[in-house]
C-alpha positions as a Markdown table, in Angstrom:
| # | Residue | x | y | z |
|---|---|---|---|---|
| 1 | Met | 217.6 | -3.6 | -45.3 |
| 2 | Ile | 219.3 | -3.6 | -41.9 |
| 3 | Gly | 222.3 | -5.7 | -40.9 |
| 4 | Ala | 222.7 | -6.8 | -37.3 |
| 5 | Ile | 219.8 | -5.6 | -35.1 |
| 6 | Thr | 219.5 | -6.0 | -31.4 |
| 7 | Leu | 216.0 | -6.2 | -30.2 |
| 8 | Ala | 214.9 | -5.0 | -26.8 |
| 9 | Ser | 213.6 | -7.0 | -23.9 |
| 10 | Cys | 210.5 | -6.0 | -21.9 |
| 11 | Ser | 212.7 | -4.4 | -19.2 |
| 12 | Thr | 214.7 | -2.5 | -21.7 |
| 13 | Leu | 211.6 | -1.2 | -23.4 |
| 14 | Lys | 210.3 | 0.2 | -20.1 |
| 15 | Asn | 213.4 | 2.5 | -20.0 |
| 16 | Val | 213.1 | 3.3 | -23.7 |
| 17 | Ser | 209.5 | 4.2 | -23.3 |
| 18 | Ser | 210.4 | 6.5 | -20.4 |
| 19 | Asn | 213.1 | 8.2 | -22.4 |
| 20 | Ile | 210.7 | 8.7 | -25.4 |
| 21 | Lys | 208.1 | 10.3 | -23.1 |
| 22 | Ser | 210.8 | 12.5 | -21.6 |
| 23 | Ser | 212.0 | 13.6 | -25.1 |
| 24 | Phe | 208.5 | 14.2 | -26.2 |
| 25 | Asn | 207.6 | 16.3 | -23.1 |
| 26 | Lys | 210.6 | 18.6 | -23.7 |
| 27 | Gly | 208.7 | 20.2 | -26.5 |
| 28 | Leu | 205.6 | 20.9 | -24.5 |
| 29 | Thr | 204.7 | 23.9 | -22.4 |
| 30 | Ala | 204.8 | 23.7 | -18.6 |
| 31 | Gln | 201.0 | 23.5 | -18.4 |
| 32 | Gln | 200.8 | 20.8 | -21.0 |
| 33 | Asn | 203.5 | 18.8 | -19.2 |
| 34 | Asp | 201.6 | 19.1 | -15.9 |
| 35 | Asn | 198.4 | 17.9 | -17.5 |
| 36 | Ile | 200.2 | 14.8 | -18.9 |
| 37 | Gln | 201.9 | 14.0 | -15.6 |
| 38 | Ser | 198.5 | 14.4 | -13.9 |
| 39 | Ser | 196.9 | 12.0 | -16.4 |
| 40 | Ile | 199.7 | 9.5 | -15.8 |
| 41 | Thr | 199.2 | 9.7 | -12.0 |
| 42 | Asp | 195.5 | 9.2 | -12.4 |
| 43 | Thr | 195.9 | 6.1 | -14.5 |
| 44 | Asn | 197.7 | 4.4 | -11.6 |
| 45 | Ser | 194.6 | 4.4 | -9.5 |
| 46 | Ile | 192.5 | 1.3 | -8.7 |
| 47 | Asp | 189.4 | 3.0 | -10.3 |
| 48 | Phe | 191.3 | 3.2 | -13.6 |
| 49 | Leu | 192.3 | -0.4 | -13.6 |
| 50 | Glu | 188.8 | -1.5 | -12.8 |
| 51 | Asn | 187.0 | 0.7 | -15.3 |
| 52 | Ile | 189.2 | 0.9 | -18.4 |
| 53 | Ser | 190.2 | -1.9 | -20.8 |
| 54 | Val | 192.8 | -1.1 | -23.5 |
| 55 | Thr | 193.2 | -3.0 | -26.7 |
| 56 | Pro | 195.5 | -2.0 | -29.7 |
| 57 | Gly | 193.9 | 1.0 | -31.3 |
| 58 | Asn | 190.9 | 1.2 | -29.0 |
| 59 | Ser | 190.0 | 2.1 | -25.4 |
| 60 | Tyr | 186.8 | 0.9 | -23.7 |
| 61 | Ile | 185.5 | 2.6 | -20.6 |
| 62 | Lys | 182.5 | 1.9 | -18.4 |
| 63 | Asn | 179.8 | 4.5 | -18.5 |
| 64 | Gly | 177.5 | 5.4 | -15.6 |
| 65 | Ala | 175.3 | 2.4 | -16.3 |
| 66 | Gly | 178.3 | 0.1 | -16.1 |
| 67 | Lys | 178.3 | -0.7 | -19.8 |
| 68 | Met | 181.5 | -0.7 | -21.9 |
| 69 | Ile | 181.6 | 2.1 | -24.5 |
| 70 | Thr | 184.4 | 3.0 | -27.0 |
| 71 | Glu | 186.4 | 6.0 | -26.0 |
| 72 | Lys | 187.5 | 8.3 | -28.8 |
| 73 | Lys | 191.2 | 8.7 | -29.5 |
| 74 | Asn | 192.5 | 11.9 | -28.0 |
| 75 | Glu | 195.0 | 14.2 | -29.7 |
| 76 | Met | 197.9 | 13.2 | -27.4 |
| 77 | Ala | 197.5 | 9.5 | -28.3 |
| 78 | Thr | 197.5 | 10.4 | -32.0 |
| 79 | Lys | 200.8 | 12.3 | -31.6 |
| 80 | Tyr | 202.4 | 9.3 | -29.9 |
| 81 | Asp | 201.6 | 7.3 | -33.0 |
| 82 | Ala | 204.3 | 9.1 | -34.9 |
| 83 | Met | 208.0 | 8.5 | -34.1 |
| 84 | Pro | 209.5 | 11.4 | -32.2 |
| 85 | Ser | 212.2 | 13.1 | -34.3 |
| 86 | Asn | 214.9 | 13.3 | -31.6 |
| 87 | Leu | 215.5 | 9.6 | -30.9 |
| 88 | Ser | 218.9 | 7.9 | -31.4 |
| 89 | Glu | 219.1 | 5.1 | -33.9 |
| 90 | Gly | 218.8 | 2.5 | -31.2 |
| 91 | Glu | 215.8 | 4.2 | -29.7 |
| 92 | Lys | 214.1 | 4.3 | -33.1 |
| 93 | Leu | 214.3 | 0.6 | -33.4 |
| 94 | Asn | 213.1 | 0.0 | -29.9 |
| 95 | Trp | 210.3 | 2.5 | -30.4 |
| 96 | Leu | 209.1 | 0.6 | -33.5 |
| 97 | Gln | 209.3 | -2.7 | -31.6 |
| 98 | Leu | 207.2 | -1.2 | -28.8 |
| 99 | Lys | 204.6 | 0.4 | -31.1 |
| 100 | Tyr | 204.0 | -2.6 | -33.2 |
| 101 | Ser | 204.0 | -5.1 | -30.4 |
| 102 | Ile | 201.0 | -3.1 | -29.1 |
| 103 | Arg | 199.4 | -2.8 | -32.5 |
| 104 | Met | 199.7 | -6.6 | -33.1 |
| 105 | Asp | 199.0 | -7.5 | -29.4 |
| 106 | Ile | 202.1 | -9.7 | -29.2 |
| 107 | Ala | 205.1 | -9.8 | -26.9 |
| 108 | Val | 207.9 | -7.5 | -27.7 |
| 109 | Glu | 210.3 | -10.5 | -28.0 |
| 110 | Ala | 208.1 | -11.8 | -30.9 |
| 111 | Ile | 208.9 | -8.7 | -33.0 |
| 112 | Thr | 211.8 | -9.8 | -35.2 |
| 113 | Asn | 211.3 | -8.3 | -38.7 |
| 114 | Ile | 212.4 | -4.8 | -38.1 |
| 115 | Pro | 212.8 | -3.9 | -41.8 |
| 116 | Leu | 209.1 | -4.8 | -42.3 |
| 117 | Leu | 208.0 | -2.5 | -39.5 |
| 118 | Gln | 210.2 | 0.3 | -40.8 |
| 119 | Lys | 208.6 | 0.0 | -44.2 |
| 120 | Ile | 205.1 | 0.0 | -42.8 |
| 121 | Asp | 206.0 | 3.0 | -40.6 |
| 122 | Glu | 207.2 | 4.9 | -43.7 |
| 123 | Trp | 203.6 | 4.6 | -45.0 |
| 124 | Trp | 201.8 | 4.8 | -41.7 |
| 125 | Gly | 198.7 | 7.0 | -41.7 |
| 126 | Thr | 199.1 | 7.9 | -45.5 |
| 127 | Pro | 195.5 | 8.6 | -46.7 |
| 128 | Tyr | 193.8 | 6.2 | -49.1 |
| 129 | Ser | 193.6 | 7.4 | -52.7 |
| 130 | Leu | 192.4 | 5.1 | -55.5 |
| 131 | Gly | 195.3 | 4.7 | -57.9 |
| 132 | Gly | 197.6 | 6.6 | -55.6 |
| 133 | Ser | 201.2 | 5.7 | -55.3 |
| 134 | Ser | 202.8 | 8.4 | -53.1 |
| 135 | Lys | 202.8 | 9.7 | -49.5 |
| 136 | Asn | 200.0 | 12.1 | -50.5 |
| 137 | Gly | 197.7 | 9.2 | -51.1 |
| 138 | Val | 198.1 | 5.5 | -51.8 |
| 139 | Asp | 195.7 | 2.6 | -52.6 |
| 140 | Cys | 195.8 | -0.9 | -51.2 |
| 141 | Ser | 197.6 | -2.7 | -54.0 |
| 142 | Tyr | 200.4 | -0.1 | -54.4 |
| 143 | Phe | 201.1 | -0.3 | -50.7 |
| 144 | Thr | 201.4 | -4.1 | -50.9 |
| 145 | Leu | 203.5 | -3.8 | -54.1 |
| 146 | Asp | 206.0 | -1.5 | -52.4 |
| 147 | Val | 206.3 | -3.3 | -49.1 |
| 148 | Met | 206.6 | -6.7 | -50.7 |
| 149 | Lys | 209.3 | -5.5 | -53.1 |
| 150 | Glu | 211.4 | -3.7 | -50.5 |
| 151 | Val | 211.1 | -6.3 | -47.7 |
| 152 | Tyr | 210.6 | -9.6 | -49.4 |
| 153 | Lys | 212.0 | -9.0 | -52.9 |
| 154 | Val | 208.7 | -10.0 | -54.4 |
| 155 | Asn | 207.5 | -8.2 | -57.5 |
| 156 | Leu | 203.8 | -7.9 | -57.5 |
| 157 | Lys | 201.5 | -6.7 | -60.3 |
| 158 | Arg | 199.7 | -3.4 | -59.9 |
| 159 | Thr | 196.1 | -4.2 | -58.9 |
| 160 | Ala | 194.6 | -6.3 | -56.2 |
| 161 | Ala | 192.9 | -8.5 | -58.7 |
| 162 | Glu | 196.2 | -9.1 | -60.6 |
| 163 | Gln | 198.0 | -9.8 | -57.3 |
| 164 | Tyr | 195.3 | -12.4 | -56.5 |
| 165 | Glu | 195.8 | -14.1 | -59.9 |
| 166 | Gln | 199.6 | -14.0 | -59.4 |
| 167 | Ser | 199.6 | -15.6 | -56.0 |
| 168 | Ala | 199.5 | -19.3 | -55.1 |
| 169 | Lys | 196.5 | -20.0 | -52.9 |
| 170 | Ile | 197.2 | -21.3 | -49.4 |
| 171 | Glu | 195.1 | -22.6 | -46.5 |
| 172 | Trp | 194.5 | -20.8 | -43.2 |
| 173 | Asn | 196.8 | -23.1 | -41.2 |
| 174 | Asn | 199.7 | -22.3 | -43.6 |
| 175 | Leu | 199.3 | -18.5 | -43.3 |
| 176 | Lys | 202.5 | -16.7 | -42.3 |
| 177 | Glu | 204.1 | -13.3 | -42.2 |
| 178 | Gly | 204.3 | -11.7 | -45.7 |
| 179 | Asp | 201.4 | -13.7 | -47.2 |
| 180 | Leu | 198.7 | -11.7 | -49.0 |
| 181 | Ile | 195.1 | -11.5 | -47.8 |
| 182 | Phe | 192.4 | -10.8 | -50.4 |
| 183 | Phe | 188.9 | -9.4 | -49.8 |
| 184 | Lys | 185.8 | -9.0 | -51.8 |
| 185 | Ala | 183.2 | -6.3 | -51.1 |
| 186 | Glu | 179.6 | -7.3 | -51.0 |
| 187 | Gly | 178.2 | -7.5 | -54.5 |
| 188 | Arg | 181.6 | -7.3 | -56.2 |
| 189 | Arg | 182.7 | -9.9 | -58.7 |
| 190 | Asn | 186.4 | -9.0 | -58.5 |
| 191 | Ile | 188.9 | -8.8 | -55.7 |
| 192 | Ser | 188.5 | -5.3 | -54.2 |
| 193 | His | 191.1 | -5.2 | -51.4 |
| 194 | Val | 194.5 | -6.7 | -50.4 |
| 195 | Gly | 196.7 | -6.6 | -47.3 |
| 196 | Ile | 199.8 | -8.2 | -45.9 |
| 197 | Tyr | 199.6 | -10.7 | -43.1 |
| 198 | Leu | 201.7 | -9.9 | -40.0 |
| 199 | Ala | 200.9 | -12.0 | -37.0 |
| 200 | Asn | 198.2 | -12.8 | -34.5 |
| 201 | Asn | 195.4 | -12.3 | -37.0 |
| 202 | Lys | 196.7 | -8.8 | -37.8 |
| 203 | Phe | 197.4 | -7.4 | -41.3 |
| 204 | Ala | 198.8 | -4.2 | -42.7 |
| 205 | His | 196.9 | -2.4 | -45.5 |
| 206 | Ala | 195.8 | 0.9 | -47.0 |
| 207 | Ser | 192.3 | 1.3 | -45.5 |
| 208 | Thr | 189.8 | 3.6 | -47.2 |
| 209 | Ser | 188.8 | 5.0 | -43.9 |
| 210 | Gln | 192.0 | 5.2 | -41.9 |
| 211 | Gly | 194.8 | 5.2 | -44.5 |
| 212 | Val | 197.7 | 2.8 | -44.0 |
| 213 | Thr | 197.1 | 1.0 | -40.7 |
| 214 | Ile | 196.9 | -2.4 | -39.1 |
| 215 | Ser | 193.6 | -4.2 | -38.7 |
| 216 | Asp | 192.3 | -7.4 | -37.2 |
| 217 | Leu | 190.9 | -10.3 | -39.2 |
| 218 | Ala | 188.7 | -11.1 | -36.2 |
| 219 | Asp | 186.8 | -7.9 | -36.9 |
| 220 | Pro | 183.3 | -8.9 | -38.3 |
| 221 | Tyr | 183.8 | -6.3 | -41.1 |
| 222 | Trp | 186.8 | -8.1 | -42.4 |
| 223 | Gln | 185.5 | -11.6 | -41.7 |
| 224 | Arg | 182.5 | -10.9 | -44.0 |
| 225 | Arg | 184.7 | -9.8 | -46.8 |
| 226 | Leu | 187.7 | -12.2 | -46.5 |
| 227 | Tyr | 188.0 | -14.2 | -49.7 |
| 228 | Ser | 191.3 | -15.8 | -50.1 |
| 229 | Leu | 194.9 | -16.1 | -48.9 |
| 230 | Gly | 197.9 | -16.1 | -51.2 |
| 231 | Arg | 201.7 | -16.3 | -51.4 |
| 232 | Val | 204.1 | -15.1 | -54.1 |
| 233 | Ala | 207.6 | -16.4 | -54.1 |
| 234 | Ala | 210.6 | -14.1 | -54.2 |
| 235 | Gln | 212.2 | -13.5 | -57.6 |
| 236 | Asn | 216.0 | -14.0 | -57.9 |
């Protein structure tokens, strides 16, 4: 856990973001750097603002017929998803604040639990593996077990079904950061998936398709499978 932490304001993060880009670009060839700068210049045009809508994790562009279509993530965007190795300790904290404010679609000032973000980021992108408990592969219940133990001092049982039985059921209007969200796949009798609620309908989990990531409860896929909300008190 971290002691005193100073979180950045929006104006500070603009400078941090600029510094991070500068540090990242130092490792690129001159040609790659020129391409990036050209892309940045292009995105300042009116056409870009009129034709591209960006949401956390996805970009939507208008095709020739004027319809919005999903744009695939490019390699550069994927690289920016991992923390650059040459940041100072202060820049690392601000980088986390910036990254997860975008992922959760909330103001940077609303990011307060840095230890939680640090723990999620340790696991970020780890592929899903049923029964897995390492950075080579992890399943949903071990991810929640590890995060809840380290951040909230909550000792969870090993499987999603056991964590469901262990938790006190809560209502939607009482849902808060650190609560557990349980899902049932269609046709399944038992709980099949679990995640940790963050904010703004977002939750962190080990996804079978994307590995450890953040997803939105407003997504129809998760709406159909949402089964219960639960809370486990910290043990002294």
